[in-house]
N, C-alpha and C positions, 0 to 999 in steps of 0.2 A: 318615846317622845309623845307628849300630849297632842290629841287631835284638834283640828279646827273644824267645827261643825257648821254646816250651812243648811238652812231650810229653803227648799227650792221648788219652783214650778213655773213653767213657761219659758218663752224665748228670752225675756230680759234676764231671768235667772241664769239661763245657760250661757249667755254672753258674759255676764259678770263672772261666773265660775270659770270660764275660759281664762279670763284675766287673772283671777285668783290663783288658779293652778299654775299659771306661768310665772308668777312672782314668788310663790312659795318655794323655799329651798328644797323641800321634799314634797312633791304633790301627793304622795301616798299618805301624808298626814291629813289631807282633806277628806272629810267624812260628810257626804251629802245625803240628807234625808229628803227624799222625793215625794211629792204629792201623787197619790193614786186615786183621789176622789173622782177624777175625770176618766178613769179607766172604763172601757166599754167592750162588749162582745159584738163584733161586726163581721159578717160572713163566717160566723163560727170561730173566729179568732179572738184571742184575748189581746186587746190593744191597750198599751200604757203610754199615752201621748207625752205626759210630762217627763216620765223616766226616759223615754226615747229621745226627746229633745235635748236633755242634758247629756245623755250617753253619746249621741251622735256628735254633739259639739266637743265634748272632751275627748272623743275618739278621732277627731279631725276629719269626719266625713259628712258633717252637716251641710245642708244647702245654704250657702252664704247669703242669698237674696231673701229667701223665705224665713230662714232661721230654724225651720223644722224640716223633717224629712232628710233624705240622703242626697248629697251632691250628685248631679248628673243622672238622677233617676228617670226612669220611663214609666209609663202607665198603661202598658199593653194589656195586662190582666184586668185592670179596672175597666178598660174599654170593652174587653170581651164580656165581662160581667154585665155591662150595660146592654150589650146586644142580646144577652140572654134574659133581659128583663129585671135584673137586680138593681137595687138602689145604688147609686154611685156618688152620693153627696159627700161621703167621707173619702178623702183623697189618700189612697193606699198605693204607693209606688211599688214597682216590681222588686227592687232591692230591699225596700222597707218591709215587704211581705215576708222576706226570709226571717227577719227578727220576730215577727208575730207568729210565724209557723213554729219557730224554735221555742218561743215562750209557751205557746199553747201545748206543744208536745211535752215540754218539761212539766207543766202543771198537771197534765193528764197522767203523767207517770208518777205523780205524788210529790214532786219537788214543791217547796214553798216559792212564793213570788220572790222573796229575798234570795233564795238559792239560785233560781234560774236567772235572775238579774245579775248575780255575781258571775255566773258562767258566761253570759253574753258579753258583759263588760270586759271580762278577761280576754275573750276572743277578739275584741276590738282594740285591745291594748290600752284600755282606760285605766290609768293609774290611781286616781282617787277612788275611794269607796263610794258606791252609789247604792243606797238602801231604801226600799220603799217604806213609807211611813208605817205600814202594817201589812201583814200577810193575809189578814181577813178582808172580806169584801166590804168596802165603804164606797158609797156612790153619792156624788154631789147632785142634789135635786134643786132646780131653780124654780121658784114659785112666781108665776106670771098671771096676768089676767086671763090668759088662754088655758090656764091650768098648770099642773106641775110637769116640768120637762127634765128628762135626764140631761146632764150637762152638754154632751156632744150634740144632742138634738137641738138644744137652745143655741149653742155657740157656733156649730158648723152648719147644720141643716137649715136653721132659721137665721143664721148670721147675726146672732145676738141683738135682733131687732125688738124683741119683746121687752116690755117694761118689767123690771125686776121688783117684785114685792118682798122677796126674802130668799134665803138660801138655807137648806138643811142638808145634813150629811147622814144619809140612811145607813145604818149599821155601825156608826161610829161609837156609840155608847157600849156596844158589845165587843168592840175590837180591842186588840192589844198592840202596843208598839212592836215593831219588828225587833227580834232579839238584838241586843247591843245598843239600841237607840238611846235609851235612858242612861245607860252607863257612859256612852260617848258624851252626852250632854253634861253629866256630872263631872267627868274628867277633863272636859275640853279646856284648852288654853284660851279659846275664844269661840264665840258663836255668832254667826251672821244670818240675819233674815234678808234674803236676796230681794232685789227689786221686782217683786212678783205681785200679782193681783191679790190683795188681802182677803177678799171674799172667797175666791175659788181656787187659790193656790196655797195660801198660808193657813187660812182658817180650817181647812180639812185636816191638816197636820195637827193643829192645836186642839182639834176636837177629839183626838185619840186620847183616852184616859191616861193621865200621868204626864203628858208632854208639857202642857202649859205650866203645871206645878213645878216640873223639873227646871224649866226655863226661869221661873220666878226666883228660884234658889240661886241662879247664876246671873241675875239681872245686871250686875256691874260688869260682866264680861260679854254682854249681848249688845250687838249693834245691828241696826236695820237701815237699809237703803230705800229711800222713798221711790215708789213706782209712779208717783204723780209729780209732774213738773209743770209749773205755770198753769195749774188747773186742768191739765190734760194727762191722760195715760200715754206713755211713749208707744206702747203696743197693747192691744187688747181692750176689753170693755170696762176696765176698772172705773173710769170717770163716769161713764154712763150708768153703771150699776150704783154708784154713790148717789148721783143725782136722782135716780128713780126711787131711791129709798129715803130721800129727803136729807141726804148728807152732802154737805158742801164738798165738791171735789178739790181738795187742797191737801198738801203734804202734811200739815198739822193734824188733819183729821185721821190720816193713817197713823201718825204718831199716837194719837189719842187711843186708837184701837189696840196699840201695842204697849201702852204706858205701864202696865203692870209687870212686864217682863223684859223691857228694853231699856238699856241705860244710855245708849248713844244713838242718835238719829241723824242720818246723813241726808241733807237737803241739797237740791241743785241751787246754783248761784242765783237763778231768777226768783227763787223763793226765800232769799236771804231775810226779808222782812218778817218771815214767820218764825225766826229763831227765838224771839222773846216768848211767843205763845208756846213753842215746844218746850222751852225752859220752864215755863209755869207748870208743865205736866210732871216736872221732876226728872226730865230727860235732858241730857247734855246735847245740844245741837252742834253739828259740824257742817260746813258748807264747802262744796266743790262742784266741778262739772260732773253730772251724772249721765249725760247723753253719750252712749257708746256707739259712735259711728263706725269704729273700726278697732283693730287691735291696740293701737296706742292709747285710746280712751279707756278701753277695758282694763289695761294694765295700770293706768294712772288712777282709776277709781279704786281698783283693788289695793294699790299701795296706800291710798288715803285711808281706806277702811282699816287696813292692817295697822297703820300708824295711829289711828284714833284708839285702837285697842291695845296699843303698846307693843305691837309685834314688829319684828324686823324680818325682811326676806332672808 
């Protein structure tokens, strides 16, 4: 059976994917391409925040309040590191550490990031495939008046307060998509761009050579869910990043960034008036509630997206 491919990064994507996995008749058809541009080495461990956020959500262990990290986690190790003089701005929970230890060990033994991700997701009982965008090192670098910052330094340590002048993806031009990614896109019954920050969650995936071109070939089967609602990002710095780069924070501006490879664009009901502008981009607009306050809204949004792509659960 043909896969349903999703491009994902961040908490919004994880929540949407939870709904999508629940409404799909066979969750194993779901093939998630995860952003790894925000990966970092912290305390000697390889951290993959976007992969982990999706993995914990689909594995049923995500912290429901924060959306990231493990439910009920403690931070004794982090507190001990602080007493020893280490930096503690990046919140690593005790149970979360097990994931990073396992990933780092696997990489040091010669496994690729895709291989070790597959092992960890299998251990957590995650049924959809979760595949990093590339096995090669790609790092999101945020350009600010204070200089260039690695993404986690900008986002976590400095709380995304810096004005963003631009974003670049170090290593992307030399990277290759993880094995199977381009084939999955070519064979997919449908492709969904999750409600993720376009600059720091989706653009890194698109920067991997061959990905955007593969999506363009399937444009009529690609839908995207707007991460901007009523001029605001539901979670994260997307709206602030747009403003600081002189881009109006609006759903239609996200559609404009995706216009060459997206055929259907899902807007929230409050942005209904932007449908005509989206249509002028050659994209078919669709309107629904995109605010996912809980499981019912996640499932409803997933059903709408599937319906717009002509899929039935």
